[in-house]
N, C-alpha and C positions, 0 to 999 in steps of 0.2 A: 763416591759409590763405598757404602760400606760390605766388605766382603766377611761372609760368618764362618768361623772356625768351629768346627766341631770335633772334639777329639776324644779317644779312649786312651786315659793315661795308664800303663803298666810298667812296673819296675821291678826288676828282679834282685834279689838281696845279694849285696855283695859281700865278699869273705870280711871286708874291715867295714864295721860298721861306719855310718855317714848321717849326718843331720839332714833334715829336709829342706828344698831348695830356699826357702825362706831365710834359714839361716846361713845367709851369703854376704860376701862383702858390703860395707856400708848400711848393715841395717840398724834399725833402732830397736831397742829393747825397751819394756816398760819399767819405769822408774819405780823404787818404794813398794813392789810387790815380789815375792819370788817369783824366778824367771823360769818359766818352763823350758826347754830344749829337748827335742826330741827327735827321732830319725828311725831308719831301717837299718839291718843287719842279719847276718846267720845268726840262727837261734842258738842260744845259749853263751854266745860270744860277749866278753866284756867290755865294758863303753866307760872310759873315763873322760869329764866335760871340765875345764877350766876355764874362765873368765876372771881378768882383774883379781887375780890371786885367790879366786874362791873355786872351790873345787866339789864335783858330786861323782858318785859311782853307780853304776847299776848293770844289768844284764839284760842281752836282747831276749825277749820272751819267745814262747814257741809260734807266734804267728809273725815273727821276724820284725817286731817293733819293740823299739825303748823309748824311754823318758825318764829325765831328770829335772830336778827343781834346784836350781842355785838360790842363793839367799838374796834377800831384797837389796837393791844397792841405790843410791842417789844418781842423779842426773850427773852424766861426765861423759870421758871417753875422748880420744879414740883409743879402743882396747883390740886384742885379738882373742877371737875364739877358738880354743884348740879342744880335738876330739883324739885320746891315745897319742897325746903328743905332737899331733899334725895340727898343722893350722887351717881351720875350716872356713873362718871369716874374719877379715883384716877391716880396719876402720870403722868398727863397731861403737856404736853410741848408745847411751841410755837417756831416754827422755820419756817422752808421750806418744803413745800409740793409739790410733783410732782405725777403725775399718770403716771404708767409703764405699758401700754399695748401691745397687738399683739398676735401673734402666738407660736409655740414652743421655738422658740429662745428667747425670752422675758421671756416664762416660765422655762426655763431652769434653773436648780437650782444651786447653790453655790456647791453643793457636787459633781453635776454631771460634773465636771471639776476639776479631782484630782489634776491635777497640781498647781494649783491656790487655791483649798481648805483650806490647811494649811495656807496660806498668807490671806485668808478671816477670819479664826478664829483669828488670830493675830490681824489680823486690827479691829476685833469688838469692838464697843463702844455702851454703851447703849442709848445714844441720837440720834443713828442710828434707826430708827424703821420702820417696813415692816407691810401694813395690807394686806393681800391676800386674795383676792376675791373669794368664792367657786365659781365653775362651775355652770352655769344655763343658759340654752336655753328655754326659755319660750316666748309665742306668745304675751303676752301684758306686759308694764312696771310693774315692781314688786315693791312691797311695801317695801322690804328691802333686804339687802343681808346677807350671812352668812359668818363669820369670825372674825378674832381678831387680834388685834396690837402687835407685839413682838419685844421688845428691841434686839438688834443686840449681841449676847453673842457666845461663842465657841461652844454652844450648837444648839441654835436657828437659827444660820447661814446657816446652812446645806439646810435649806428647802426656804431660800430665794431665789428669781429671783437673778441669776447671772449677768446680765446685770444691774438691779435696786440696786442691793447691791454695787457694784462697781462704779455706777454713784453717789450713796449716799456718799459712803467713801470718794470719789474724793473733794465734795462740803462739807462735815464735815472736813476733813483735810485742807482745805483752810479758809472756812469761821469759823469753830469753834462754829457753833451753832446747834441747834437740827436740823435733816432731818428726813423728814416721807415721805415713798413711799407707795403708794396705787397699789397694784400689782393686776392688773385684765388681765388674758392673757387665751387662750385656744390654743393649739397644732392646726396646720392644719386647720385654719379656715379664709375666706376672709374677705375683707374690709367691704363687704355689710351686713355681720352679726354683725357688731360693729356700724350701721349706722342706723338711725330711721326711720321707715316705712314712715313717713312725708316727711323727706330729699329726702328718695329713690324716693320718687313718685314726686319729683321735679326733678330729675335727668333724662334727655332723654336716657341715655344707658342701664338705668336699667328697662325701661319699661317692656320689656319680663318678668324679675323677679318677678316684684311687680304683675303683671298680674297672674303668676303661683301662687306666694303667695295667692293671694286673692281666687284662685279658691280651693286651700287646707283648706281653712276655712270653705269650703262647704261639700257636700256628700261625696267625696272622702276621705275625712278625717277617717271616722269611718273604711270604707273598709281597709285601708291603715294602720291604727293603729293597727287593731285586727292581719294583717298579720305579723306585725312587732313584736309585743308583742310575738307570737307564735316561731317565730325565736330566740328571744331573750332569753325565756325561754329554749329552745333546747341548745342554746350558753352557758348560765350559768350552767346547768347541764354538758355540756361536760368539762367545766374548774373547775368545783366544787373541792375541796379539802376533801376528804370523811373521810379523819382523818387519824392517822397513825394504819398500818395494825398490826395485830396479830403477823407477824413474825418480824414486827420492833420494837415492844413494847421493846425489852430490849437494842436498841441500844444505849440509852442513858445512860446507867450503866456501871461504870466504869470497872467493872467486865467482861464484854462482851469481847469476843475474836473477833478481826476483821482483823485477820493474812490473811484472803482470802478475804480482801478487795482489791482495786485497790488503789495503791499509786499514788499520784498526788502532784503537788505543788500550793500552794495557795498563792495570790488570783487568780482565775481563773474562768471562764464559764464552764456550763457543756456541753453546745457545743463544747469548745475546747477538754474537757476530751471525751466527747463520739466520737468526731470526725463526727459529723452530728448534724442537727438540732433537737433538743429534747426538750418536756415538762413534767413536773411533778414533784413527790417529790423526793428529794434527801437526804443523809446524808452525813456528814462529819464530822470525829472524828480526835482529836490531843491530843497526852500526852504531856505532859511539865512538868519540874522540877522547884519548887522553895526553896528557902533556908530557908523559914517559911511561917506560915500560915498568916490570918487576914482577915479583910476586902479588899473589891478592887473593881476594876473597869474593864470590858472587852469591848472591842470596835472593831469591825469587817468590819468597811467601809459599803459601801452602798450592800446590798444582794437584789438580783432580783428575784422572789418579795418580797415573803414572808419567815419569818423563825420563828422558835422557838429552843432556844438554855439553855442547860443544862450544869453544872459543877458538876463534882463528884456525878452525877445523879440527882442535884437537880436543878431544873428550876429556871433560872435568869431573864429571858425576853424575849418576842416576838413582833413583828412588823407585822401587818397585815392590811387589806383594810381600817382601820379607821385612819391611819396614810396618811396624805396628801403627795403625790409623796413618796410613799412607797417604790418602785423598784430603787430609788435614796438617800433614808434618810439612813444617817449613823446608824448604830447600836451602842447604848452605854449602856450598862446594868450593874446596881450596884451589886455587890457580897455581901451579907451579911457576917459577922464576922459566923465563924464556918464551911464554906463549903471549903474554899481553905487550903492546910495543906501543910508542910512542906514535900519535897520529891515528888512523883509521884502524878499527877492530870491530868485529861480528861476532855476534853470539847467537846462536842456533840453537832451539829448542824444539824437540819431538816430544809430544805429548799422547797419552793415550788413555781414553776415559771408555770403560767398560758399561758404563750404565749412569743414569741422573746426569746431575751437572758436571760440566768439566771444564777445565780450562784452568788461568790464574785465578785463583779464588782467596788468596791472603790479602793483606794491607799494604797500600803502596808505598807505605814507609820502607818495607820489605824488600822492594824491588829496587836493588842498588848493585853497584860493583866497588870494593874498596880495596884501595891499593896499601901494601904493607907499611907505606909512609902516612897513611891515614887520609890520602886524597881519595875522595869518595864520587862516584859519577851517578847520579840517579837512571834508573832504566825505565822510570813512569812514561807513559806517552805515546808516540807512535811506533809502531811495530807492523811488520810484513807476516800475512798470513796465509796459509794454505791447507786445505784438506787433502790428507793423504788418501784415506782409505774409510769409508763410512760402514757401521756394521750395523745390523739388526739384530740385539740380543734378544732371545726367548725369554718368556717369562721365569723368574727365579723359582726351581720348585723346592717346595717345603717338605723337609724330611718327616717321615710318618712319625708319629706320638711315640716316644720310647726308644727313638733310634738317632740320636743325635741332634733331636728337635729341641732347641733350648726352651720349648714352651711344655715339653715333658714335664710332670710334676716330680719336684724332688731331684731333677736332672743338673740344676746349676748348684743346687746345696751339695750334690754329690760331687762334683767337679770341681768348684770353686770356694766352697766355703770348709766341707768337711775335711781336706787336707791340711787345713790353717787351724783346727783344733788341736792344742789347746793354746795357742799362742797368746803369751802375755798382753793385754791391751788396756786401756782404761775406758773405751767404748765406740759405739757404732754411729756414723752418720747416714742417712737413706734418702733418696730421691727416686722416688717410683709410684706407681699408681695409675699411670696414663693406660695402662693395658689391662687394667682391671676396673675401668669407670665404667662399664657396662654390668658391674656385678658388684654394686656397692654395698649392697646390705651383707654378700658374703664376705666382702673384705673389711666388714665391722668384727668378724671373728677370726678370719684367717691372718689377718696383718697382726693382730696381736698374738696370735698361734706362731707365727713364722719368729717375732721377737723373743718370747718365750723359749722356743726350740733353739735358738741361737744361745740364749743365756744358760739353758741347762747343758748343752753341750761344752760350752768352754769351760762351765765350773768355775767361774768369776764371778758369783752372786749376779744381781741385778743391776748390771752394769750398765750405764748410761747409755740411751739409743734415741737419739734427735733426728727428726726427718723433715722433709719438705713437704709443706700442704701443696696440692699441684696448684700452677700458675693460672690466671686468667688466660682464656682460650676461645676461637671458634668467635662465632656472632650469636646474637640473643634477639629476638624479636622485641617489639616494641612495649609488649606488656609484662608484667609479673608472670614467671612459668619455673616449672621445674628442669632440672638440668642433669644428664648424668655426672658431670664434673662437680657441681654444685654437692650432690649426692655422697660422690666420693671424698669431699673433702670434709663431709660431716663424717663420714666412717673414719677418716684418719683423726679429727678432733676427737671422737669417741676412744680413741686407742690411749689418748692421754690419761685414762683410768689406770694403766697400767703404772708401776712404781719406777720412777727414773725415766718415764716417756715424755717427751715435748716436742712441740712442731714449729716450724719457722713459717710464717705466714710469707707467702711473695705476690699476693693479689695484685700489686701495682706495678709489677715488673715484668709481667708476661706480653706477649704478643699475640693480637687475635689471629695473624694469619701463618703462624709459625708454633710447632709443638715445642721447637727448640727455643725458647728466649736466650739472647745472647750475654746477657747480664748475667754472668756467674760468680761475679766477684761479691754482688751484695748479697747473693744467695749463701755463699761460702763465709761471709761477714756474719750473717744473722744468725746460722748454725753455731758459729764461735762465739757469739755474743750469750748464747743458751750455755754454751760449756762453760765461758768464763766465770758467769754469775753460779752455776750451781755447782761446777766441780772444781773452780780454781779460786774461789773466794773474791772474785772481783764485784766492785758495786756497781753492775751496769743493769740498764733495764733492757730485758732482751724478748719482750713480747710486745705486741702492739695492744691497744684497748680491747680488754674483753667484757662483755656483759656481767654485770655482779648482780643486778636486779631489774626486773622489769614491772612497772607499775600501771594499770589502767586507771586513768583519772577522768570520767566522764568522756569528753568526745576526743581524749588524746591520749595517748600511752608512751610512757616515759622510760627510756632504757639508760641505767645508771651502770659508769663503765669502771674496771679497775684500770691499773696501767695507763691512768688517761693524763697524765699530768701535761699540761700544754695541749688538750684536746682542740684539734682544730681542722680544717682542711686543708690538703695541699696545693689548692688552685685560687683559694680566697672566697671560693662560692658556697653555698650553702650545702650540706652533705647530701648526697645522692645514694641511690642503691638500696634503700629503704623500702619496704612495702609492708602494709598492715591489713588485717582482716577482721571481721567480727564474727560470730557466731557460725554463721553458713560456711566459713572458711575460704570465702573469694578475696584474693588480695589484689590490693590496689596500691599503686605508689604513694608513698607520704610525702608531704613537706614537713621537713627537718628543720629543727633549730638547735644550735648548741646551747646548752643552759649550765657552764660549768663544766664539772665531770659527767653531764647528762645530755642526752639528746631527747628533745620531745616531738613527737609525732603525731602529725592530722592528716585527715584525708577528708575531702568532702564526700566522698563517696561511702565514708564509713562513719557512721554516727557513734556507734559503741565500740572501738577497736577492743579486741582480745587478744591476737595473735600478732607478732612482729617477725619478720624476717629482712637481714641484711646479706648482701651479697651474694642472694641465693639463685645463682645464674651460672652459665659457661665461662661468661667472660663480662662479670658487673662493672660498670662504670664507678668504681670506688674511688674516694677522696678524702676519706676520715683516716687522720694519722693523730698519733701524740707529739709530745715535743721530741721525740726521738726519732721523728720521722719512718716508725713505724706504722703499718698499716693496720686498721682495725679487723679483727677475725671474723669471718662469717659467722653467722649462728641462725637459727629459726627456734621459735618458742612453740609452734604447733606439732603434732605429732603424726601428721599425714603419712602413710607409708611410702618408701621409696617407688618411685616408677621402674628404677632400674631392676633387674632379676635377684632373687633371694638365692638362688643357686644356680650354678653354670648347668 
């Protein structure tokens, strides 16, 4: 279960100037550009910044802020950053810096994709680093953020953004220089939350939302907040873990007899075990045999939501709400010498699920115990299970717009982007759009406005902005039809008109029944291909086939593609997902035939085709790719208005 944090950040000015939180240990600074360093302090106080032998001086302004720019430097490090002679950050590297932002598919952690998690652990390198911005929905631009830089290791990478990590890993593997990712995302949020109020006020399609926002800053705010706080208090009370019951107090002891418990196979969820939706406290126990004792490490994969773990009655570790992304965080607990012994041992885990799926949700490969001498014992398979306490959580209340609700316009820009300005960076990657899919026409102007807003704020020119086109999702009917996700993809495609804006198509790797496709590695790699080609001079194809020309020829219509070397289908069958129409505009599925770099389309129902659509559906059955295995990009040639709203 994902728990939402809404925080108002306020910082008092210290007498001694300090840099903002992003300037901390293990950070990566952008190479080959002047390096902005900025922070807070008492107005009028002096600031002297030094890095790698380069210095810059300034004074704190009357608003308590300061900014210096160090000269551009080449990739390298580690260095120390000092402010007024005091060390502010150690292990500082200079390399390439990218912001990674959006909603849940950008937030999705490496550990949340079990098939790719072991590969990510193996690919982790300390010069790949990620700063994860804590969630903050606030009404005004915040002074700072909460977060920390983490070098990528087999342990830390679990909590990294999956898309962000694989993007960085591809860049590092190719360029061989430090890569820093500033990860700032929040699941289930719309683009207007990530755009400043000033820019939204200049965007005609956002007129009504801006008016609502201004209203919520007035008298309605107090009443709405009081109602929300009351509902939130009741919700938190309903999902709270009241602790281990008296009856369960001996469940963690090796002498406890669990013969009456249910036998289950782990890893699995308690919903599967119980055969119904269920939340609450549960216990799992397992006996295992060792040839000898000694210190060791137990790994359990992810446990949704929380856990406490004992071995032979001795507490060895727990994961609670204080851990970021705790529901997908892999458990790894060190076992001191003296606990494990030769012969019979018992592990007991108390889990607590406060909503949604619960239980052992990580890969089976993570469920094991390893001794200090390297001896490994799998914990996959038979366990004993007992439900301690079931809870009936209330519906989670939604904060009123303007009061900590991440759907409040500009709120995430204020809390999670504004404090980062003007950190030096190469560009941004973005995965979002699901929360705007019912307002595609509006998104066609809102999304470019957001990109322009960020560029204006960071004052680093039209920096690269690469984004993910929505994956295939849901189910479609048997006949060609309009779909909200098809229209949102089209709005995303139209955003390519902006300078240095480009999309990564992932229509081939979505999941019809899951809005969160687990394959984040290919998503990161496709974004990286764009950057490698456009920003780092690498000769790689970064786009699937795109229509260059559409020609009507009597009873057929021919689509000629660019980026079409090796044009083929990924299953050896004829191309699918094409539909054509005549003057009347009614679309029918087309028979398609590949002819070199073109696809010829005909239909017995369309004597004189005029319009063509490809992959114009929520979940189109696409199979057309190029020689780089990149999918053809969806398009249409008709000008029919979107079926989704043009304004919210």
